[in-house]
N, C-alpha and C positions, 0 to 999 in steps of 0.2 A: 701463409705467411699474412695474409691481409687479416684474418682472423686473429692472429698475434700480435697486430698492432691494433686494433679495436682494445683486445684484452689489456693490453698496454696502457690506453689511452684511460680505458676504467679505470685502473689502479691508479694513476696518475689524479685522474679525479677523486677518488675516494679519499685518498692519501690527501688531498686538498682540501676536502672538506674536513678532513680528521682535524687537521691543523686549523682550522677556522671556528672548529668547534662543533662540528657534524652538523645534522640537519637544524633547519633555522628554530630557535627556542620557541616562538610564538608565531600565532596566526592569527585570522581577524577577529575569531572569539574566546582565545585563551590567553590566559595571562597570569602569571605565579599566584595571585590571588583566587584563580579558579577558571571555571566556564563563567562569564559574565553576558556574554551577550550570545545571541540566536548564530547559528553558524550561518555564515554566507548563503549557500545553498542547502534548504533544510526542507523538509516533510511536514516537520509538525509546528503547532503555535509554540511560540515562546512567551512565558508569563515575566509582567515586568515584575524585580529584582530576585530573576532566578540565579541561583549561583552554586553550579555543580565543582566537585571537587576529584579529581581523580585519585584512581585505587585500583591496587595492581589486583590481576586475575592470573589464572592458571594457563589462561588461553594466550597463542599466540599464533602469527601467521607467518607462512614461508613468503620471503620474496626472493625474487629469482639473483643470484649473485651476492644477495646479501645476507642471507641467512634467515634465522628467526627472528617477526619485530613482534613484541609483546603487545597484545590486546588489554585494554586498561576499561575500567567501568568509570562511569560518571556517576557520583550519586549524588542525591539533592541534600541539604540541611537536615533531613532526618534521618539518613542513612539509607535512603533507599535509589538501587540502581535504576536510571532512567533510559542510561544509552550506552553504547560501547562504542571505543574510539581509537584509535591507531594513527601515529606520526607516521606515514610510509616514504622510503625513500628507496626509488628503483630507476634502473640505469635505465634510460632509452637514449639509441646511437642513431646518428644520422650521417651517412657517409662515413665512416668511421669517425667522427669526433662524437663522443661520448658527453652526454648531459646525465644529472641525476633528478629524476620526475620526485618533487615532495610536494605530497598532499596529505591532509588528516582526514582519513575517513570516518565518517559515523553508522553505527548500528543500531534498529531497533532494538529490542529485549526478545526479539523471534530471529533475528539474525538478518533481518531485512535492511535493504539500504535507508538509511534516515539522510543523510547527505555528505556535504564536503566543506571543506574550509582552504583556500587559496594562502601561499604563504607570501605576503609582503614583499619580501625580500629575493624570493625564487619562484617567479612566475614559471608556469607551465609552459613549453615551446613546440614547435611544431617544425616541420622541414625547413633546414636551413636557420634553425633556432627564433623564427619569429614568434616572438611573445602572444601568448594567447590574447584576445579582446574579451571583453565581457560576454559579447555575445558564444564566444567559443564556449567560455567556462558554463554559459545557461545551456547550451547542446551537449556538452558532456553531462550536465546534470539529468537532464533529458535521457541520454542513453542510459545511464546507471538505474532511473525509474525502471527501466525495462528489464523484467527479470527474465523474461522470454526473448532477451534480442537474440538475432541473426546470430551475434558471436556466440552465442551459446553451444551452438551446434557447429562450427565451422573452426578450423585451425586458421592460425594467422595467414600461413601460406594459401589458403584457399581463398583468400578475401582479395587476392590481389592478381592482376593479371601478369604473368610470369614476363619477366622482361628477357631481352636479348641474351645478357650474359648473368649468370649468377651474383645474387648480391650476398652482404655479409647477412646474417640472423639478426634481429632484433634493428633493423634499420628503417626508419620511417620514411615513407613515401619514394625512398629510392627502389624498392624493391619491384615496385610496377605499380601501376594505377589499379586503383582501389577499384572490386569490380561494382556495377551497378545495384546491386541489391543493398547493398549495406553503406553505397555512399553517402546519401542522405542522412545517415543516422550516426553518422560519425564526424567528427571536426575535419575539415580538409586540411590536408599534410599531417595529422596527428593519426592517422591510425592505428599504431603500434602503441601508442599511448593510450587512446581509447580501447583497446584490446584490452591491455594489462589492467587499467584502473578497473575495468567490468569484470574481470576474472578474479581479481583482488575482492569486489566485493562481493562477489554470487558465486566464489568457490565453496572451499571446504569450512571455512570459516564459521560459514551461515548455520549448517547443521551443529556444529560445535558450541555457540552462542545460546540456541537454543534448547539443547539440552542442559545447558548450563541455568538457564533460565526456569526450565524445569526442574532441574534438581532442588531449588531455592523457593518453589512453589507454595504460596500459602493465601491464606482469604483476602491478609493485606494487599498483597500483588495484583492477583484478581482483581480485587474490586478499583486497585489504582491501572489497572489496563481497561477496564471496562467504563470507563467512565472519561475516556478518549475520544477521538473521531476515526481513528485508525482501524479498518474492517480488518485485516490481518489479527490485530489485538482484539477485536470482538468476536471471532470467528472462534479465536481460541478458548475466550472464556467462556463463551455461551456453549460451548460442546463439553466445559468442565464443570460447570456449575450445577450442584442438586436442586431438588425441586424446592426445597426448602427456598436456597439461594433464589431462585425466580422469582418466587413470590416474595422475597426481602428485596430485591430491587427492580422489579414489576415494572416502576414508573421508569428508570434510566432505560429499562430492554424496551420500553413502549416508545421511549424519544428515539432510540437506536432504530427501532420500526419504523417510525415515521419516516428517517431522515436515511438510514442505511442504503448498502448498494442492495441490486433483490437478491443476490448470493445469502448476505444476512438475514435480510427478511425473511427469506424460504428458510432455512435454518430456527431462526425463532419461533416460527410458527409449528415446525414438526415437534419442536422440544418443548413448548410448554406443557407445562403439567397439567393433570386434570384436575387439580386444587386452583387454577386458575380457571378454566374452563365452567369451573361448577360455582364460579364467585361471579356476580354480576359486577361488585367493583373490580375485580381485577380484571376482567376482560377488555371491558367499556374504552380504554386508552385505547387498547389495539384496533377495534373497529373504528373510532376516532379518526383513524387515517387513511381509511376507503378509500377516498377521492384522491390521496397524492401516492398510492402506494401501487407498483407497478402490475399487469394486468395478470399473470401468472400467480403474485401474491394473492391478490384478490379473489381468485379462484380458489386456491388452499383456504382463506379466510372462509367462503361461504361453503366450503365444507363442515365446518362447525356451526353451522344456523341453527341446528338441533340443541345446541347449547346455548344458545345466547339467549337473553334475556329479552322483555316483550319492548323496552326500550329501543336494543338494536335494529329490533325486525321494523318498528316504526320507523326509524330514523332511515333504514336502506329505502325504504318506501320514496324516500325525498331523493333519491341518488340514483333511478335507475338508467337514468342517460348518462352513467360515468360507467354500467354492465356493459359487457359484450352481450352476443345473442345467445350464446349458452350460457352466462351466467346468469344474465334474465332469466330464463328457461328455468334453471335451477332453483331458482328467488321463488320464482311464481309455483313451481313443485311444491316447494317447501311450502309455501301460503294455501294452497289449496288443501293440504292435511294435517295444516296446525288451526290454534283457537287464535290466533292473532288476527282474521282479517277482519278486524272492524269498521267502522263507519269511515274514521280519518285515514286508513290506509287505499279503503277502497276509494275515497276521494282522490287521492293522489293517483291511483291506478287509471281512474277516469279522466285527469287532467295530462297523464303522460300518453295514454292511448288517442285523446285527442290533439297531439301535437304533431303538427305535420313536419315539423324541422327535426323529427324523431324517425330515424329509417327503422327503429325494432317497435314503434308503437302499434305495429299490427300485433306482434304477438300477447302483446297486454289487450288490446281490443278481442281477440280471440278467447282468452282466457276470461273476460267477462262476460263473453256471448255463453259460453260453455257453463257459467254460473246463472245463466238468465239472468243478469243485470244491467 
């Protein structure tokens, strides 16, 4: 009987929304003229003057009790898809009182979370229908950014301490206290709302969007994604570029190498074709980031010393202090077998070996002693 009352309340709510015209027709960034403002909570930079238009797709997302909701593409003035979006309306019930949670969700071209907009005339609510404050929306945004949240591995009833009396399914904060492991990552009093939003964002729609992007993939789209600062896009593109395209975009790839995450840098070093390692002009930009990249990537880079030009070998003699003990050993071993050990490099080695601030100076001293210098 209790569930029947909830169902009735939900039916009345849906009927009321239908009479009012359904889900609110616009949000923070959307108007009839298109998406002209950056979504309020968003992971990408928004270029001034950007105008995106909605375009129908074959995709849809299933909403509990509400059926299938269409996923639309947002295309720029050149007709290229830049994002996917859906205006979500899904029921959230508290103590038998049901309301619709309205939120505009955005996905990347690979189906990752891109952001959301709240509806000004339909704010999200917590237990007792207290409205979200800005800090609550920000916390939701941070939760949705985590694609490996504990919400991924637990059912909703595993996230609350069981109450003395069973409560209705889909009830926020009434079904028991939120467990400690998840309490800090969700909005207080809005566990069910957070859980629902996370699974909408990171559910099966992710793979469907990615598959759609792959089905339309061309060189123009690869270039578009490569020019962003999104590491998921970068990884996706770098795995698909031909040797010729690595040469074509070597300047941009070197920029990513200098500022990207370690995983992307590792992929770049491992994927650079021989034509780049055989060219002094093409490989020098990568060596130029030696001081700024992480330790593991430096080690991978030093694995290509035998292909490095004289300018790089000389330049590294000025960066001995940035090398770990093992990296310094690799460099010195290479010098002992190469033809690059000239006066300028020897001077840098001697200066380093006599610097008492350098913990690895003794390695260079031993090296010079072996050379009887």
